MIROPA-180860 format. One record per residue (C-alpha): residue number from 1; residue in three letters; x, y, z. Coordinates in nm, 4 decimals. Example, Ala and Ser with C-alpha at 12.3 -4.5 7.8 and 13.67 -1.06 7.14 Angstrom:
! MIROPA-180860
(1; "ALA"; (1.2300; -0.4500; 0.7800))
(2; "SER"; (1.3670; -0.1060; 0.7140))
***
This chain:
! MIROPA-180860
(1; "MET"; (0.0256; -0.0360; 0.0300))
(2; "ILE"; (0.1355; 0.3245; -0.0748))
(3; "LEU"; (0.0376; 0.6031; 0.1861))
(4; "PRO"; (0.0971; 0.9724; 0.1522))
(5; "LYS"; (0.3168; 1.2262; 0.3387))
(6; "ALA"; (0.1224; 1.3525; 0.7176))
(7; "LEU"; (0.0673; 1.7459; 0.5868))
(8; "GLN"; (0.2985; 1.9487; 0.8038))
(9; "PRO"; (0.2884; 2.3674; 0.8407))
(10; "GLY"; (0.2370; 2.5545; 0.5651))
(11; "ASP"; (0.1258; 2.2708; 0.3348))
(12; "THR"; (-0.2362; 2.4165; 0.1757))
(13; "ILE"; (-0.5249; 2.1626; 0.1247))
(14; "GLY"; (-0.8577; 2.2483; -0.1159))
(15; "VAL"; (-1.1834; 2.1802; 0.0452))
(16; "ILE"; (-1.4839; 2.0512; -0.1813))
(17; "ALA"; (-1.7947; 1.8951; -0.1800))
(18; "PRO"; (-1.8866; 1.6618; -0.5118))
(19; "ALA"; (-2.2563; 1.5754; -0.4447))
(20; "SER"; (-2.3981; 1.8603; -0.3032))
(21; "PRO"; (-2.2702; 2.2016; -0.1478))
(22; "PRO"; (-2.1268; 2.2218; 0.1552))
(23; "ASN"; (-2.2711; 2.2715; 0.4739))
(24; "ILE"; (-2.1790; 2.6323; 0.5759))
(25; "GLU"; (-2.2563; 2.6249; 0.9381))
(26; "ASN"; (-1.9669; 2.3146; 0.9315))
(27; "LEU"; (-1.7810; 2.4714; 0.7129))
(28; "LYS"; (-1.7527; 2.7764; 0.9571))
(29; "LYS"; (-1.6218; 2.5164; 1.1754))
(30; "ALA"; (-1.3936; 2.3313; 1.0171))
(31; "ILE"; (-1.1974; 2.6764; 0.9238))
(32; "PRO"; (-1.0750; 2.7820; 1.2713))
(33; "PHE"; (-1.0057; 2.4218; 1.3050))
(34; "LEU"; (-0.7899; 2.4537; 0.9888))
(35; "LYS"; (-0.5911; 2.7534; 1.0819))
(36; "THR"; (-0.4588; 2.5589; 1.4379))
(37; "LEU"; (-0.3123; 2.3618; 1.2523))
(38; "ASP"; (-0.1733; 2.6592; 0.9732))
(39; "LEU"; (-0.2860; 2.4399; 0.6845))
(40; "ARG"; (-0.2781; 2.6963; 0.3821))
(41; "PHE"; (-0.6513; 2.6310; 0.2255))
(42; "ASN"; (-0.8706; 2.7894; -0.0860))
***
């Protein structure tokens, strides 16, 4: 099995919702958490 490298501070991630529009309330909760991990996102 091939495993990807672990995310590191400063890495960029993308948030997608392929099946439906994102739940805005959940997204508002997730963004501050991602910032605490020092991840960049679009």
